[in-house]
N, C-alpha and C positions, 0 to 999 in steps of 0.2 A: 362723403362718399365711401363705402363699407369694403374692407380686405379682411379677408380672411385665407389661411394655408391652412394645409391639414397634413400629419406626417400619417405617412401607411406604406408598409410592408418598403422601409428605405427613400419613399420616394414621397414626393407633396404632389396630393390628391384634393379634389374638392368638385363639389357638383356642379351641376349648370348654374350661372347666374340670371338667365334670363330664356325661360321657357315662354311658350306660345300655345295656348290651347289646354293645356297639359303639364301637371307637374310631376316628372318622374322621380322614387325616389333613387338616391344614389345606392349603386351597388358596389359593395364593397370586394364582392368577387370577383368585378370585371378584369381584365388585363390591365396592369399600369403603362402607362405612358413610359417611353423610354428614355427616362433620364429629363422629361422636361418638366418643369414646376409650374403649374397651373395655378392662376390668380384668380378667382371668385371676385365679382365687380359687381355690385348690386347696383351700380349707377346703371339707368336707362339709355340707350343707344341715342336718343333724343339729345338727354342730357349731356353725355360725353362731349356729343359732336358741339354742341351750343357752346363750352367750354373752351374746346380745343379751339373753336371759332375765335371766340371773343380773345383769346391768347394770340393767335395768329393776327387779328387784325390788330391789336390792340400796338403789336412790333412795330406793323407800317405804318407809324404817327406821321404826319404831314398838313399841313396849313389847309384850312377849309376850301373845296374846290378843287383840290390836286387828288389825282388818281393813281397810286401809286401803281396799280395792275399795269393800267395804261401805259405809265413812262418806262417799266421795265420793258414792256412788251415793244413799244418802238424800238427801244435798244436790240433787244434778240433780233426781231424780224429784219431792221437793215441791218444787220451782224451775219445774218444768214445769206441776204443778198450780197453782201460783202466777200463773205468766205465762199459763196457758191461751192463750184465744183472743185477747189486751190487741193491741191494735199496739205496735211498739216507741216509747219514748218517742225525746225528742228531748233531753232533758236530765236530769241526777242533781244530786242533793247542793243544791236547791233552786236549779237552776238555774246552779252554781256550776262544772258541766262541759256544756257543750253540745257537742255533734256528731251526726256520722252514720257509721254505717258502709257501706262501700262493699267486694263482695270483686271483689280485682284477679289471679285467677291461682293454680295455672297453667291453663291452658285445654286446650292440645295433650296435655300429658303428664298422663295418668292416674295411679290407685295403683291399689292389689291390692285386688281383687273377691274374696270370699270365697265365696258362693252367689248363685243367682238363681232366679228364680220368673217363668214366662210365663201369663199370663194370653192365652189365643189367642181368648178370647171378646171380649174388647172391646180385645184389638191392644196390650196394654201388657205390655212387659219390665220386670222388677225387681231390679234390683242391690243387695246390699249389702257395703257394702266394709269393711276393715279397720280403719277409723278410727270407725267404727259409724254412720255417713249410710248411708241406704237412698235410693238413687234409682230412678226410674220415668222411662218414655218408651216413644214408638213401637218397635216390636219392630225395626226398622231402624237404631235409635239416634240419631235424628236430633234428638230435643228432648228430653235428659234434664233431669228437675227433681228436685231435693230432696224427698222426704215425710216426712220427720221429723227437721229440724234444730232443732227443737225440743229433743230428745230423743235421743240418740245410744245407738246399742247397741253396743258393739266384739265381735271375735273371734266373728262370726255363725258358727252349725252349720246352721241348717236355715230355711231361708224357704217357707212356703205358704200359699195362699188355699185359705177354706173356704166354704160357701155357709152362713148363719146367719142365721135370725130374718129373712128375707125380703131380704137385704142378702150383704156380702160380709166376712169377717173375715181379716185379715192376721196371721199367726203369724210369731213369730221367737225361735227358740233358739239362746243365744248360750254360748260358752265360759264362763261364768261361775257366779254363784247363781242366774241368773233366767232366767223363760222369760216373752215378753210377748207380748200381743196386741192389739190395736187393732180396733173397729168402723167407724171415720169414717176410715179409711184412711191412719192416720197422722197425724192431726192432736193426738190424747191416746192415750196408751199405759197399761195396767194390765200387773200382773204378777200370772200364776197362786199358787194357793193349794196347801197341801198339802203343803210342804215342812217339814221339821222346820228349827231355828232353826239348826243348825249350818251351819259354813262346808260348800261344795263348789264342785267343778268340773264342769261338766255338759262330758260328752264326745261323747254322741250323741242325735239324736231322728228318729224317723222315723215317718210316719203309714200307717195299715191302710187301703187303700181299701174298708172294708167300710161300711154303711149310716151308721154312727155318726162315721167317719175316727177311728177309734181310735190315741189318738198313744202311743208310747212314748218313755220317756225314760233314758240310761242317765248316771249321776252317779259319781263317788267324793265320799262323805263323810267329812269329817277328824273323824270321830268317834273313840271311845276303845272297842274298837281301829278303826282306818280300816277303811269297807266300801266295796264299788263296790255300788248300788243301781239296779235297774231299779222306773221308774214308769209309772205307764198314766192315760190322762185318755180320758173319755168325752163330756166337754163344750166340744169343742174348744180346748181348752187352758186353761179358766178354773179348772182345780183339778186335781191330779193326785193318787194315792194310792199307797203301795209295793207291789210287787208281792214282786220275788227280791232276796236280798243275795248278797253273794259278798266275804267277806270279803278283804281285800289281802294279809294274809299266806300266803291260800294261790292269787289270781287273779292277783297285781299289781295295778299301778295304773291298770285299765283298758284298758290296751292290750293284753290278749287277750282282750278281750270287745268284740263291734262286735254292731250292728243292722242289719237291712236290709230294705226293703220297695219294693214294687213301684210305680212314679207311676200307674199305670192300670188295673192288676189288684189282686186280692184275694189279696195274698202277703206275709208277713210272716216273717224268719226272726230267729234269736238264734244266736252264737257264742259258745261260754264253753271256752276253750281251745282242745283238740281236737273238743268236744262241739258239736252240732248240733242246734237245736230249730225248731220250728214256734208261730208264734204267730197266733191266730187270733179276737183280741180280747177273748176273757174274762179271767179271772186264772189260766189257767195257761197252762204249756209244754208243750211235747210232744216228745220225744228224736227224732229221727231216724237219726243214726249219727253216726259219731268220722271224723274225717280222718286215715289212717295216717300219719305222718312229720310233721305240722305242728307247728309249737310256735314261740313267738318271739309280737309283735304280729300281730294278728290283724282282718284286713278281709271284709266280704262284700260280693257286690253278687250280680245275676243278672237272669236273663229269665224270663218267664210268658206264659202266651198265656190267652183265655180260656175255652178247656178245660182249662186246665192239663196236657193230654196231654205236652207237650215241655218243661215247665218246668225250668230249669236255674240251678244254683246257681254261681259261684266264690269262691274263697277265698285271700285273699292272706295267706300264713303266715312271717313272717319272712324274705322274698326270694325265696317259691317261692310257684307259684300254682297251685291244685286244682280242678278241677272236678267234680261232680255233676249227672248227667243223671237222677235221681229223689229231688229232692227233699230231699238231705242223708242218703241212704239208703246209698249207694255214693258212694268216689272215686277219681277216678285224678290222676297228677300231671300236669300240663299243663307248665312249664317253670320256667325261675328268671327272675328280674327284675333281680337285679344289683345293686339299689337300693331306697329306702325310697320309699313315698309324701309327698308334701308333707304332706297332711292325710287323715282320713278321706275326704272326699269324692272324693278325687281317684285314685277306683278306680270305673269304672262300665261295665256293658254295655249294648251297644245297644237301645234297645226295638224293634226292629224286628228284629234279627238275632241270632240266639242265639250265634252263634261269634263275635261283635266284641267287643272288650273295649278300654277305654283306659285307661291309666296317667300319673299326672303324678308327676314329681318335681321337679328342675330344670327336666326339659323335659317334653314330651308325647310318649305314645307309642300307637301302634295296633296292633293284633293282630287278624288277619281269620280267625284257624284255632285259637281257643279258648287263646290264650296262648303259643302252641308259638314262633310267632316273633313278633318287635315290628319295627316301623318307626317312625322318628321323626317327628314332624310337620315340624318344620323345627329347627336347631341355634339356641339362645338367641342367638346372636351376629347372626344374621341378620336380628333384628328391627331393630337399626340402620340406620335409612333405608329400611327396607320397613316402617313401622308399620302399614301398614294391611292388609297381607297375611301377617304373620309372628308368631308368639307371642313374646310379652315371656317370660323366664325366671320360673320358681316357678308351679305350678302347683295353686294352692287347692281346686279342684273342676273336674269336667266333670259336665257333665249330660246326660241323650238325653231328649228331648223328642219329642212328636209337634206338628207344624201341624196346621191346620185340616183338612188332607187325608189326615193321617194319615202323612205323610211325615218321615220322621226329621231332626230338626235339633238338630245339639250345640252347646250352650253351653259354653265353656272358659273360665273363670278364671285372669286371672295375675295379675301383680304389678304390670301396667300397665291392665290394662282386661280387658273380657269380649270374647271372640270368638265366632262363631256359625261353623258348620261343616254342610254340606249333603249332602255327599260323603264322610259316614265318617272326618272328617281330613283327606283330601286336599290339601285346601285350607281356609284360615278368611280370614275378614273380621272387621276389628276395629271393634267396634259402641261403641267410645270415643273416637273422635278428639277430639269437640268437647262440650262442656257435661258431661262426666263429671269435675266439678272436685275431685277426692278427693286431692291430693298431701300426702304425710306429712310435714311439713318438722321438720326438725331444727334448723335454725339459718338465717338471714337477714341480709344487709346490704345495705344501699343506699349508692351511692358519692356522696361529697358532691366528690370530683375530678371526677368526671364525671357530674353531675347526670342523673338519669333512668337510669342504669344500676344493675341489680338484680340481687343474686343470693343464691341458695337450694341447700341441700344438703338430699335427700330420703330417703327411704325407700324404696330400691332403683330410684328413678329420677333418681340420679345429682348430680353438682352443674350446676344448669340455673341461666341466666342470661338477660336480656335488655338490650341496649345502649341501648335509648331507651322510655323511659315515655309512652307515647301513651294515658294514658289507658284507663280501662273493665279487663276481664278481659282482661288479658296472656297471652299465647302464647309460655314461654318456651323456648329453644333448650337442646336438652341436651346438654354440653360431655363427659361422661364417665360412664359408668355405674356404679353401686353406691350405697353408703350414703355420705353424707357430713354431719360436724357439727361444731360449734365456730369457723365461720365468722371472722375476724379480720384486722383492717388498721389501721395505724396511720398510712397515709399516702392516706386520704380514697377507699381504693376503688380506686387505681392497681395493687395487687398487692394479692393475699388469701390468707392462710394458710386451711387445712382440713385436715380428719383424715377418712380411713377407716378401718374396722376393720383394721389390718396398717400404715399406712403416712402419714405427715404430706405433705401437697401446697401446692408455694407458685406460685399463678400471677402473672405477672408482665403489665402491657399489659391488664388484667383487662376493663377495657368495652370494649377494641376487636378488632376482626373478625381482629388477628391476636398476640393473647391467646396465651401460650405458657406452659409448667407443666415442674417436674420434680418427683419426688418422694423417699423416704427412708423405706424400712423400720425400721419400731420392734420388730420381732416379739421377742417376749418382753422388751419394754421397757416394758410396762406394764398394770397388772391390770386396765383398762375397758376393754369394747368402742369406744366413743369417748372417747379421754382429752381432757383439757382441753387449752387451747392461750391463748396470751395474746401478743400481738402487742408486740415492742419498741419501748417510746414516741417514740425518737428513729430508728429504722433501719426502714424497710418490710421490709427484705429479712432482718431477724433475727423470730424467733419463738420462743416459747419453749415445750415441753411435759413435762406431768407424766409422770415415767416415773423408770427406772432402767436407768443401759445395763448394770448389771451383774446385772439380776435382779432378782425379791424383792419387786416392786408398786413401784406411782408415788410413791416417795416423795420423788422429787427433782425438779429445774426442767433440764430439757435443752436447753441453749443450739442453737437450728437457722440456720445463716447459708445464707444461700444466696448462692455465689458461684463459679458454674457447675454445679456440685453441691450439694449442702444436706451441710453438714458437723454433726456431733452433737457438742457437749462439755458434759457434765454437770457442773454447779453442785456445790460441795463441801456448801450445806448441807444434812441431811437432815431433812426434815418429821416425818419417824416416831419422832416422841421423845413417850415418858409414854404409849404408845396412840393416837396420835394417827391412825394410817391412814394411806392415800395420799390425795394430793392432790386435790382434787375441782374445786378453781376457782382461777383467778387474777387478777388485776386492778395496776391501778395510776391512781395519781389525775389527772385532766385539770387539774388548778392547778398541782401540783407532780409532774412525772413522777419525782422521786427516791422517792418513797412505792409501796413494793410493797406488794401484801397477798395472801396465800394462805390456804386453808380447806382443810379437810380432812372425810375422811368421819365420821371421830367428832367433830367437833365443836370442834374446835381451831383459832382464828385466828391467823395470823403477821402482824408488822408488819416492814419495811425503812424507814429513812430515807435508804440510802445505797443506792437500785437494788439489791438483791439482795446486798449483801456482807455485810450482819450483819442479824440477823432477833432479836425477841422476841416469845413465844408470851403467848396466853391462853385458857384454858380456858372454852369459852362456858357452860361446862355452870356457872360460876359463877352464870350468869344465871338465874333460876327457872324450872324445867321443860325442861331443854334435854338429858337426858341421852338423848334418842333422836335429836337432830337431826344430818341429814346434809345436810352443808353442799353447795350447789348452785350458788350465786350471789354474785357482789361486786360492788356498785355504787358507787363513790368518787363523793361529791356533785361537781357542776359547779361549786356554789356556795360552800361551806362548807369548807376545809379541813382533814382529820382528819373530817369524818362519812362515816360509811360504811353503808350498807345491806346486807346476806347475807339470803338466802332459803334454804330447802331442806324439807326432809319436815317437815310440822307435823301429826301426826296423834296423837302424845303430847305435843309440847309446841308453842310457838309457831312458824309458820313463818316469820316474818320479824323481824328485829332490828335496832336501831340502837346504831351508837355516833357518838359526839362526840368522841371524844380517840382514834382513830387504830387502834380497838379494845379500849382498856386496860378498857372496862368497855360491858356492851351492856343496852339495854332493849328489851320485847317491840313488835311493831306488830300487835294482833290485831284489834283493834276490828272488826268488820264481815267478816272474812276466815274462812272455813269450813275444816276439816280437809281439808288437801290438800298437794300438793308443789307449791313455787315453783321453777319453771325458770331465768328472767329476772328482772330489773326493771330501769327505767330512768326517766326523770323531765324532766321541764322543766328550764329552766335556771336557777331558783331554788328547787327542790324544793316547790314549794306543790302541784303534783300529781304523784304517784307512781304507775307503774303496772306491772302485776305479770302476768306468764305464766303460770298455773297449769295445774295437771290437770284442775279444773272451770271453766275459761275465765279472760276477760280481766277483771281488776281495777282500779280506779283508787283511790289514796290521796289524799285531800282534805286536806292539812298544816292547815288551820283547822279542820276539823272532828274532826280525828285518827280518821277514821275510812274503811276502808275501804268501796266501793261495786262491785258486781256490774254490769259493763257490758253482761251477756247482755241486761239490759233495756232496752237501746238498741238493739237488734237484730240481734246479734253471733248465729250457730249455738252452739248446745251440742257444743264442741267442747274438746278439751286443747290451749292455749297450748303453746308450746315456746320460742318466743322473740320480744322485742320490741323496739323501737328506737323513739326522737323523734324526727321530723326536724324539726327546728327550722325550717329555711328554708320548711316548707310548714305547718308547726303541725300535723303529722299523726304517728300513734301507729300504726306498722304490727307487725301482730301475725302470725309464722310458727306456723300451726294443724300438729296432726299428723291433720288428718282432712279439711280442705278448704281446704288453700291458703294464700295470704297475702289478709289484712283491712288494710282502711285503716279507722281513725277518724280523721276531719278534725275537728278543732276547731275552734268558730267563738269569736271574740271577738264579746261581744254588741253593741258598739259599731258593727262593722263588717257583722255577719252580716247574712244576706237574710229576710226574711219567704217563706210559700211565696208569697202574692199578689204581690208584689215581684220575683221571678224572672221576666226577659222571656221574651216567644215567638222572637224572635231571637236567634239563637247566634253563636258565636265558635267559630273553628277556626284551625289546629290548637291545640287544648287539652287537657295542657300544649303549650307552644310556646320555642323557644329566642331567638327573634328577632323578629318578628311576630305579630300576630293579625288574621283578616279577619273582616269582619262578615258578616252571612248578606241584611243590606240597611244599608244608608247611616243612620248615626244624626248627626240635626242638632245634638245638644250632648252634653255628657256630660263625666265626672271618673273617674278612674282615681288611686286611695287605695292607700295600704297597709293593712295591719293593726290600725295604730295611729290610722286616719283622717286621715292625712296626705296633701294632694293632691299627686300626681307631673305629672299631664298633666291640661288642662284643655282644652276647647274649642267655638266654637257655629258654626262652618258644617260642613255636611255632610262627613263623611270613611266610607271602607268597611274602613279597616285602620288598624292603630297599632303602631306601631314601640317594643318592648319591651325592646331588644337590650342597654341599656345597664342595664338591670335587676339586681337582686340576685337571686337565685334564691329564692322564695318565693308566697304569694298574694297576690293585688292583687283588689279589687274594681272594676267599673267600672260606672257609674252614667248612665243617662241619663234623660230626662224619658218615655221609652218603654221603662222596668225596668231589670234590673239582673242581672251575671252574673260567677262569679268566673273569674280568670284564675291560671292555674300558670306560671308561668316557672320554667324550668329552668337 
């Protein structure tokens, strides 16, 4: 993978990394993006997606026959039914954990939108996000609200509304094992019946616009032998039954089969390799014709009228576009695409003009002449600085609608938002600039050097930061495009190391407007899409990357030293001993920095007492049931030297283990924790509470109970959490989710917490603050206390402000005879 960054006019700019049909030259005179560094990545979208999928699949290690996704789905589905319509709790574990969740952002930078539905009667637009959270709001994008926070549905393929029993039923088909529906607009969800018990991958779903709204579903069934199967539903998705089988040995893994139906007219078709069939709602398929010269992956789209006299079909076939003017009987070649679609929904024909088709890959293209020539809507890099009117890279879906007056409106899904166009894609407008808070975070870091600065690494929305936490839902600024994870720092966030798929980057002066970065390409030096990083405990300008400068996997620690450029030096110890595999996590003790720890993909743990000079190893598999343990994270205790917690894949074995002797032996910590993947672990300063970021949500471990508790019950959405940190000064647990951005759990000390009736009607501002707070009304008397109940300020004459500049970062309680408020000092 190649990465290049070019400096021009004080900003970093690069040409487009993947164009389709033409290669326009880069114009150095064009307006520069507003502060965002743009990364050029020559890896194809297909290869990038494959690398990421391999990385994600490898994490969820399990015994043969064990399906991690099904295990997690069962737990989340049962949790949805168990919690139901209950209000969020404010405490768990008999009052040992008291707190409240608050959404923190990112507000401005949205995430990947998979598919959309438009209810023009009620003027509501629905957007299915990649993280599984469904949003709805006015069609102008002014007030987005989550619909299904209690139960996420990832990898959306299909989203439609149907009239059902005097109301509306919302249907959701996703790219896993399930088809969902809700009759109460997302408050509760059910799964369709009729599918066999074997594992499957749903590939496509369409709806025929007949009297019963017949549904057709294409799935790859992981049976023996593996087959592609098409199902039909005539009861609005409540149940399906199988119609046709297409063995994988003959027809491939679903790519050579596709379904298409018209949104408004009664027309539906099936393509199987080069053969085209019409679907009319019954249990048969009707052969229409073959597409001469067509091969490879197939996608259908088309145009239909009420008379069906001018119906047109288009077929994408392995890089070429073909057209039929007689419902598939005869076909002609229209032209090449020179690129593949991002997803099946990325190929669409206008509902208004049969000659207009649209195609999405990394960028979006439009043709007004049957696919003979295409024009790009905009270059992907134009998005930066022009977010309101330029498409972001990657186009998961394009959908043509009619508005109330039968004017065509094009909805275009991207990795940053959903856009609309009323002029065939000539111009676009971003509908997700506010409140569509669906950032997919890989990692985050809160600065202690400059309290209030927060850094996040996201999926395709780059590295982002805020320099001042002013409370509420924050609008982060995107500093650089792409995917970033493993944000680490040993100098309190003055400088930050991070990884992109292909290079490591170090930002200095990270909390300030003059922050600068330097990077080093590690192409071929690591096996993982986002390899692990560890900051050097004594030098913020040094970090360690898991990799191998000589190739052959990530079985060494590579020392990265930032001195002008980044210089890599491979450390001699090879961790791939006895089948240990590649390094998946590294950490050091905050009590004694000489104690380093390493974890590998095959469950081997390493310890060094001399800062990495020599190592001893332990096979975690010596502990009960760890044969399929993929190590993800190491959390050395801040309270007891030698106590270490490790987390990883927990589908065929426990997901979390504890050692009290630097890893010489481990015991499992599983009470209350469902089968899942643990991404990160943190805790309070005394280890009395531990927090785990998992694929099924946030969990807290209460050591006095020896029990894990699901924090979703306290108001967290159903999200997969990838990162977590405990901010001691604020008594806040901050979670990075891979679906809904950042969330804070503000913990409360019962001795100083506020009852609802005690909270004052007057307000304090700014809050958080660095120096002083003002009151919305003068307070005749009052006290300011810390969380231990110690009085720090006291007055008995009216004041309208209070100086707190000398206080340490943290939470404080302000009480007066007229109520109380919590103050956060940065």
